[in-house]
C-alpha positions as CSV (number, residue, x, y, z in Angstrom):
1,M,0.0,0.0,0.0
2,G,1.4,3.4,-1.0
3,Q,1.4,6.5,1.0
4,T,-1.2,8.2,-1.2
5,Q,-3.6,5.3,-0.5
6,N,-2.8,5.5,3.3
7,I,-3.7,9.2,3.5
8,F,-6.8,8.7,1.4
9,R,-8.0,5.9,3.7
10,Q,-7.1,7.8,6.8
11,G,-9.3,10.7,5.6
12,F,-12.2,8.2,5.7
13,E,-11.3,7.0,9.1
14,D,-11.1,10.5,10.4
15,H,-14.5,11.4,9.1
16,V,-13.3,14.0,6.6
17,Y,-15.8,12.4,4.2
18,S,-18.4,9.6,4.3
19,G,-17.4,8.6,0.8
20,A,-14.7,9.5,-1.7
21,A,-13.0,8.6,-4.9
22,I,-9.5,9.2,-6.1
23,A,-7.5,8.6,-9.2
24,V,-3.9,9.4,-10.3
25,G,-3.1,9.0,-14.0
26,K,-0.5,10.0,-16.5
27,K,-1.9,10.7,-20.0
28,D,-3.6,7.5,-21.1
29,R,-2.4,5.4,-18.1
30,I,-4.2,5.1,-14.8
31,L,-1.7,4.6,-12.0
32,Y,-3.9,4.5,-8.9
33,K,-7.7,4.4,-8.6
34,E,-9.8,3.7,-5.5
35,T,-13.2,4.5,-3.9
36,I,-14.2,4.3,-0.3
37,G,-17.2,4.6,2.0
38,N,-20.8,5.3,1.3
39,V,-22.8,8.2,-0.1
40,S,-23.8,9.2,3.4
41,Y,-22.8,8.3,7.0
42,D,-25.7,5.9,7.1
43,P,-24.0,2.5,6.8
44,S,-26.9,1.2,4.9
45,S,-26.6,3.9,2.2
46,A,-25.2,3.1,-1.2
47,P,-21.5,2.4,-1.4
48,V,-19.3,4.8,-3.5
49,D,-18.0,3.4,-6.7
50,A,-16.3,4.9,-9.8
51,D,-19.6,5.8,-11.3
52,T,-21.1,7.4,-8.2
53,L,-22.1,11.1,-8.9
54,F,-20.6,13.9,-6.8
55,D,-21.7,17.5,-6.8
56,M,-18.7,19.1,-8.5
57,A,-19.5,22.6,-7.2
58,S,-17.1,25.2,-8.6
59,V,-15.3,22.6,-10.7
60,S,-18.4,23.2,-12.8
61,K,-16.8,26.5,-13.9
62,I,-14.3,24.4,-15.8
63,L,-16.4,21.4,-16.9
64,G,-19.2,23.5,-18.1
65,T,-18.7,27.3,-18.6
66,T,-15.0,27.5,-19.3
67,F,-15.0,24.7,-21.9
68,C,-18.1,26.2,-23.6
69,A,-16.2,29.5,-23.8
70,F,-13.1,27.7,-25.2
71,H,-15.3,26.0,-27.9
72,M,-16.8,29.4,-28.9
73,I,-13.4,31.1,-28.9
74,E,-12.1,28.5,-31.4
75,E,-15.2,28.6,-33.5
76,G,-15.0,32.4,-33.7
77,T,-18.2,33.3,-31.9
78,L,-16.5,34.7,-28.7
79,S,-13.3,36.7,-28.0
80,L,-11.5,37.3,-24.8
81,L,-11.6,41.0,-25.7
82,D,-15.4,41.1,-25.9
83,A,-16.9,43.4,-23.3
84,L,-20.1,43.3,-21.3
85,T,-21.4,46.1,-23.5
86,D,-21.4,43.7,-26.5
87,F,-24.1,41.6,-24.8
88,F,-26.1,43.6,-22.3
89,D,-27.9,47.0,-22.6
90,D,-27.5,49.7,-19.9
91,V,-24.2,48.4,-18.5
92,P,-23.2,50.8,-15.7
93,E,-20.3,53.1,-16.5
94,D,-17.9,51.4,-14.0
95,K,-18.4,48.0,-15.6
96,K,-18.2,49.0,-19.3
97,G,-14.5,47.9,-19.4
98,I,-15.1,44.4,-18.1
99,T,-14.2,41.8,-20.8
100,I,-14.5,38.0,-21.1
101,R,-10.8,37.8,-20.1
102,H,-11.6,39.7,-16.9
103,L,-14.4,37.3,-16.1
104,M,-12.3,34.2,-16.7
105,T,-9.3,35.4,-14.7
106,H,-11.5,36.8,-11.8
107,T,-10.1,40.3,-12.3
108,S,-13.4,42.1,-13.2
109,G,-13.8,43.7,-9.8
110,L,-17.2,42.1,-9.4
111,P,-18.0,40.8,-5.8
112,A,-17.2,37.2,-4.8
113,E,-20.8,36.5,-3.9
114,I,-24.3,38.0,-4.0
115,F,-27.2,36.1,-2.4
116,L,-29.3,36.2,-5.6
117,W,-32.1,34.2,-4.0
118,K,-32.5,37.1,-1.5
119,E,-31.9,40.0,-3.9
120,C,-33.9,38.8,-6.9
121,K,-37.6,37.9,-7.1
122,T,-37.0,35.7,-10.1
123,P,-34.0,34.1,-11.8
124,E,-34.5,36.5,-14.7
125,E,-33.3,39.4,-12.5
126,A,-29.9,37.9,-11.8
127,V,-28.0,39.6,-14.6
128,Q,-29.2,43.1,-13.7
129,T,-28.6,42.5,-10.0
130,I,-25.0,41.5,-10.7
131,L,-24.4,44.4,-13.1
132,H,-25.6,46.9,-10.6
133,A,-23.7,45.6,-7.6
134,P,-20.8,47.9,-6.6
135,L,-17.3,46.8,-7.7
136,V,-15.0,45.8,-5.0
137,Y,-12.0,47.3,-6.9
138,E,-11.4,48.9,-10.3
139,T,-11.5,46.4,-13.1
140,G,-8.1,44.8,-13.8
141,K,-6.6,46.2,-10.6
142,G,-7.0,43.2,-8.3
143,V,-8.2,39.6,-8.1
144,T,-11.4,38.4,-6.3
145,Y,-12.6,34.9,-7.0
146,S,-16.1,35.7,-8.3
147,C,-18.9,33.3,-8.8
148,M,-20.9,36.4,-10.0
149,G,-18.4,36.9,-12.8
150,Y,-18.9,33.3,-13.9
151,I,-22.7,33.5,-13.7
152,L,-22.4,36.5,-16.1
153,L,-20.1,34.5,-18.4
154,G,-22.6,31.6,-18.5
155,K,-25.4,34.1,-19.3
156,I,-23.3,35.6,-22.2
157,I,-22.7,32.1,-23.6
158,E,-26.4,31.3,-23.5
159,K,-27.3,34.7,-25.0
160,I,-24.9,34.2,-28.0
161,T,-26.0,30.6,-28.7
162,G,-29.7,30.7,-27.7
163,E,-29.1,27.4,-25.8
164,G,-28.5,26.5,-22.1
165,L,-25.2,25.6,-20.6
166,D,-26.5,22.1,-19.9
167,V,-27.3,21.5,-23.6
168,L,-24.0,23.1,-24.8
169,S,-21.8,21.3,-22.3
170,K,-23.3,17.9,-23.2
171,R,-22.8,18.5,-27.0
172,W,-19.4,20.1,-26.9
173,T,-17.7,18.4,-23.9
174,F,-19.4,15.5,-22.2
175,E,-20.6,13.5,-25.3
176,P,-17.3,13.9,-27.2
177,L,-15.4,12.6,-24.2
178,E,-18.0,9.9,-23.5
179,M,-18.6,11.4,-20.0
180,R,-22.0,9.6,-20.0
181,K,-23.0,10.3,-16.4
182,T,-21.8,14.0,-16.2
183,G,-24.3,16.9,-16.5
184,Y,-26.5,19.4,-14.8
185,R,-29.7,18.5,-12.9
186,P,-29.0,14.7,-12.6
187,V,-32.4,14.1,-11.2
188,D,-35.6,15.1,-13.0
189,Q,-37.6,17.9,-11.5
190,F,-35.1,18.0,-8.5
191,A,-36.2,14.7,-7.0
192,P,-33.6,13.1,-4.6
193,D,-31.5,10.2,-5.8
194,E,-30.0,8.3,-2.9
195,T,-27.3,6.7,-5.1
196,I,-25.7,10.2,-5.5
197,C,-23.2,11.4,-2.8
198,F,-25.0,13.4,-0.1
199,T,-23.9,17.0,0.5
200,E,-25.0,19.4,3.3
201,T,-28.3,18.4,5.0
202,Q,-29.4,22.0,5.2
203,S,-27.7,24.8,3.2
204,L,-28.3,28.5,3.5
205,N,-31.6,28.5,1.6
206,G,-33.0,25.1,2.2
207,P,-32.5,21.3,2.3
208,T,-30.2,19.7,-0.2
209,P,-31.3,16.2,-1.0
210,P,-28.8,14.1,-3.0
211,G,-28.8,15.1,-6.6
212,I,-29.9,18.7,-5.8
213,V,-27.1,21.2,-6.4
214,H,-25.6,22.4,-3.1
215,D,-24.7,25.9,-4.3
216,E,-27.5,28.2,-3.3
217,N,-27.3,30.6,-6.3
218,A,-27.1,27.7,-8.8
219,R,-30.2,26.2,-7.2
220,F,-32.0,29.5,-7.4
221,L,-31.1,29.6,-11.1
222,N,-32.8,26.2,-11.6
223,G,-29.7,24.1,-11.3
224,V,-27.9,25.3,-14.4
225,S,-25.5,28.2,-13.7
226,G,-22.2,29.5,-14.8
227,N,-20.7,29.0,-11.4
228,A,-21.9,25.5,-10.3
229,G,-24.4,22.8,-11.0
230,V,-22.4,19.9,-12.7
231,F,-22.4,16.4,-11.2
232,S,-19.8,14.0,-12.3
233,S,-18.1,10.6,-11.4
234,L,-14.6,9.4,-11.0
235,N,-14.7,7.5,-14.3
236,D,-15.9,10.6,-16.2
237,M,-13.4,12.9,-14.5
238,I,-10.6,10.5,-15.6
239,R,-11.8,11.0,-19.2
240,F,-11.7,14.8,-18.7
241,C,-8.3,14.9,-17.1
242,R,-6.8,12.5,-19.6
243,M,-7.9,15.1,-22.3
244,L,-6.2,17.9,-20.3
245,S,-3.0,15.8,-19.8
246,M,-2.9,15.2,-23.6
247,D,-2.8,18.9,-24.5
248,G,-6.6,19.3,-24.9
249,Y,-7.1,16.6,-27.6
250,P,-9.7,16.1,-28.9
251,L,-11.7,19.1,-27.5
252,I,-9.4,22.1,-27.9
253,T,-6.1,22.9,-29.5
254,K,-2.8,22.9,-27.6
255,R,-2.4,26.6,-28.4
256,L,-5.6,27.4,-26.6
257,L,-4.8,25.2,-23.6
258,D,-1.4,26.9,-23.4
259,L,-3.1,30.3,-23.5
260,A,-5.5,29.2,-20.8
261,T,-2.8,28.0,-18.4
262,I,-0.7,31.2,-18.2
263,N,-0.7,32.8,-14.8
264,Y,-2.4,36.1,-15.6
265,T,-2.2,37.3,-12.0
266,P,1.5,36.6,-11.0
267,D,1.8,39.5,-8.6
268,T,-1.0,38.3,-6.4
269,D,-1.6,35.1,-4.3
270,E,-4.4,34.0,-6.6
271,N,-2.5,32.5,-9.6
272,R,-5.4,32.7,-12.1
273,G,-5.4,31.3,-15.6
274,L,-8.4,31.4,-17.9
275,G,-10.9,29.6,-15.7
276,F,-8.1,27.5,-14.1
277,Q,-6.3,28.1,-10.9
278,M,-2.6,27.8,-11.4
279,S,-0.2,26.1,-9.0
280,G,2.4,28.8,-8.4
281,P,4.3,30.6,-7.2
282,E,2.2,31.2,-4.1
283,P,1.1,28.2,-1.9
284,T,-2.2,26.7,-3.1
285,F,-4.2,23.5,-2.8
286,F,-1.8,21.8,-5.2
287,G,0.6,21.1,-2.4
288,D,4.3,21.7,-2.2
289,L,5.7,19.6,-5.1
290,F,3.7,20.6,-8.1
291,G,5.9,23.3,-9.6
292,D,4.7,26.5,-11.2
293,R,2.9,25.3,-14.3
294,G,0.2,23.0,-12.8
295,F,-3.4,23.8,-13.3
296,G,-6.7,22.7,-11.9
297,H,-9.7,23.7,-9.7
298,T,-11.5,22.9,-6.5
299,G,-15.2,22.7,-5.6
300,F,-16.7,23.8,-2.2
301,T,-18.3,20.4,-1.7
302,G,-14.9,18.7,-1.6
303,T,-13.9,18.0,-5.2
304,S,-10.7,18.8,-7.0
305,F,-8.5,18.0,-10.0
306,T,-4.9,19.0,-10.8
307,V,-2.8,18.5,-13.9
308,D,1.0,18.8,-14.3
309,P,1.4,19.6,-18.0
310,E,5.1,18.8,-18.1
311,S,4.7,15.1,-17.1
312,G,1.0,14.6,-18.0
313,L,0.3,13.5,-14.4
314,Y,-3.2,14.3,-13.0
315,I,-4.8,13.8,-9.6
316,I,-8.5,13.6,-9.0
317,L,-10.1,13.7,-5.6
318,L,-13.9,13.6,-5.2
319,T,-15.3,13.8,-1.7
320,N,-18.5,14.9,0.1
321,R,-16.7,16.9,2.8
322,V,-19.8,19.2,3.4
323,H,-21.9,16.2,4.5
324,P,-23.7,16.6,6.9
325,T,-22.5,20.2,7.4
326,R,-20.0,22.6,5.8
327,A,-18.4,23.2,9.2
328,N,-15.8,20.5,8.3
329,G,-12.4,22.1,7.4
330,K,-10.3,19.0,7.6
331,L,-10.1,18.5,3.9
332,T,-7.8,21.4,3.2
333,R,-4.8,19.8,5.0
334,L,-5.6,16.3,3.8
335,R,-5.7,17.4,0.2
336,H,-2.3,19.0,0.5
337,L,-0.9,15.7,1.9
338,I,-2.5,13.7,-0.8
339,Q,-1.1,16.0,-3.5
340,N,2.4,15.8,-2.1
341,A,2.3,12.0,-1.6
342,A,0.9,11.4,-5.1
343,M,3.5,13.7,-6.8
344,A,6.3,11.9,-4.9
345,E,4.9,8.4,-5.5
346,F,3.8,8.6,-9.2
347,L,5.6,11.4,-11.0
348,E,8.4,9.2,-12.3
349,M,6.2,6.2,-13.2
């Protein structure tokens, strides 16, 4: 038993998660793959396997919104220099300079969070509510990880195409990669599915039965949102990360992936690419051994993936650390330890 496996199993013993799935691969090879536990702390609940669905939370920003934007950039229907004024009327003066690049690098100045379910009467009011929120700094002069910026990006994509992110993601990303279980709203009409990993029993705006998106704003936006909403499995995430480890083939060109994995905020501690979080130079969830060119993302519910482009190594960790409550901060350190152990154990394989 390797040290990566030891730490992963210890996380289960320490109640960091009731169930989890992990994989380490290098391009088209799987080096380590394991699942553990159950979808909830009820021992009679369904066991986690490689096809169990997890709420991917903010990893949805990559799986859904970012890759839809990439597809549109390469087909010539979207540009990083496009501004909010190209898509919305009556954009306030302080936000007229916000571009797609600002949204994707979290440098727009938009706030991190707005409780849309409190501020809006209907989901249709979301765009205007975000547009009229005060900036937290002048556009391009700082970095604030903003779910609001990604909700706007999702709305722009939908406005250009006339189709929903769920439909576009399935057509452009999930079906080509044969990610057959991945998508938004995994249960029809928001009915619970007790084979999906449980998240928080009670979130800020109501119960979250399994299969109902945990993110409150995404739930208010009917489960399909630019910031959250995708559910996926270990097997499907392996397919996605294999694509990333092989320079984007067959979804996007290497040139675009290289552009997306530049650190656009090197003078801050945020390390932001286009959608992706970058591994350096400041300390991040990647651990201590990843180097400066790694990229990936985390999700609030306890999900993450990381890719080292130089070696093609990738690490996927899917957990339900917010079950039964988000007041569980144990995953942060455990993820660092797993990342370190996996890099040491598998990098040269």
